[in-house]
N, C-alpha and C positions, 0 to 999 in steps of 0.2 A: 331752796326747800319746797319741797313736794308735798302737794295737798294728799292725805286722808282722808276715808272714805270709810263709814261705817255701813253694813250694810242697808240701813233702814234711811238711809240719806238715798241710794240707790233707788231703793223701792217705789222712796219718794218721786224722782226722776222719774222711773220709767211710768210710773200711774200718769204722770203729766202729759208725757209722751202719748201714751194712748188715748186719753184726752184728745190731744193735737190730731191724732189718726181718725178721732170721728169727726172731726170739722172736714177733714178729708172726704170720706164718703158723704158725709152728706150735701156740701157742695157739689158732688158729683152728683148726687141723686135731685140736687136742686135743677141741677141743670141738663139732665139725661130723663125727664123725664117717663119716656118709653122703660128703662131699666130702674126705674124709682125702689120697686120694693126690692129689688135686688140688693139693690145699693145699699138703701137704709137695714136689711141684714148685715152688710159687711160693718155696717155704724153701731151696731148694735154687737158685735161681735166684736168691734174695739171697745164698747161698753164693757160687758163681761171681762175683758183680758182684765183692764184697769180694777175692776171691782176683784181681778180672781188674787191681784198684785195687794191691793189694799189685804186683802185675807192671808194673803204670806207675810205680809209684813206685821201683820200682826203675830204671828206664831216666831215671830224674832226673840231670841235672847235678849236680857237685859244689856249683855257686854256688846250685842250687835244692833243694840234701838243708840240714838243719841249724836251726839259730834265725835267726832275721831281726837277731838285735842282741844287747844284753848285759839279760839277764833270771834273776838269782842265783837269784832264790824260783823261778822256772818261774811266774811267774804267766801265759805267753801259752800254753803248756802247761797248765795247769789250766784257762784260760779255754775254750781248744777242746775240753778234756772234759767240760765242762760245757753246752758247745753243744751235742755230741753227744747227747747222754742229752735236753735240753730243747730244743731246737730247734723241735721241735712237727711236725715233719714225720716222714719215713719211721720206723717203728720208735718212733716217742714211747712211751718206758713208759705213761703214762696214759691214750693209747689203745688198747694191750694187757692193759690192765687193766678196760678198758671192755669188752672182750669177755665175752659174756655167754651164748653159745649160742643165743639168741633172733634171729640176723642170720640172715638172706637171706646165700646164696652172692654174690649180687647186692650186697647191699650190703657186704659184706668187700672185693670189688675196688673198687666207687665208693670206699671209704675209702682204700685204699690208692692210689687213683689221686690222690685227695684232697691225701694226705699225700708221693707222689711229687711232685707242683705247690709244694707248699710246702718242699718242700725243692730245688727248684730256685730256686725264692723266696730261699731260705735262702742255698744260693751264689751266687748273683748280688750277692748282700749281701758276704758274706764275700770273695768277690775281689778287693775292691775295698782292700784292705786287703792285697793279696798286690801288690808293685811288677813290671812288667814282666822286669827282670833276675832275680827270686826265681821265676817260672814262673807267670805269672799265664796267660800260654796252655796250659801244663799243666793248670792249674787247670780251664781253662774243657774239658776231656777230660772232666772229672768231670761237668761239667752236659750235655756230651753223652750219657753213658753213663744220666743221671737222664733224659732225656729220651724214652732207648729206652723205660727203663722201661713209661712212660708208655703208649709204644705197642702194646708186651708185652701187658698190664693192659688196655688200649683192645681188642685181638682175640681176646682172655680172657673180658672181660666180654658182646661181640656172642655168644659164642658159647654163654653161660650162659641 
């Protein structure tokens, strides 16, 4: 049996992914005091993106909110929480741990771009589990936001 999600669940996941992304930039800022201001700006960008997902989630219809089915053990919720922490994209805890202070600023940004790309692939896969009536189009807004992250990071990479 396939797990079905509603848009609200995916927006909650997206909020957590963004919060995980903040950890990446804050760790990089700590390890790279010469670039701390710039990296803290990127961390703040992730905070703003998480807030954007909160705001978008608040605009969902009642049908797009809540659970998509009977799930007394909250397996779908646990599944999404695990995905947020382990999907291998933006804010991946393992990538955060790998930062050691030896990376150049360009390498940090390139890593971030790669993580954003992985996150887009992730959302493109999970959106298949959101039926149209449960807000698939709204989840596509998350993907659009992630694409905009890549544009921003790519512009910053050119500046470096």
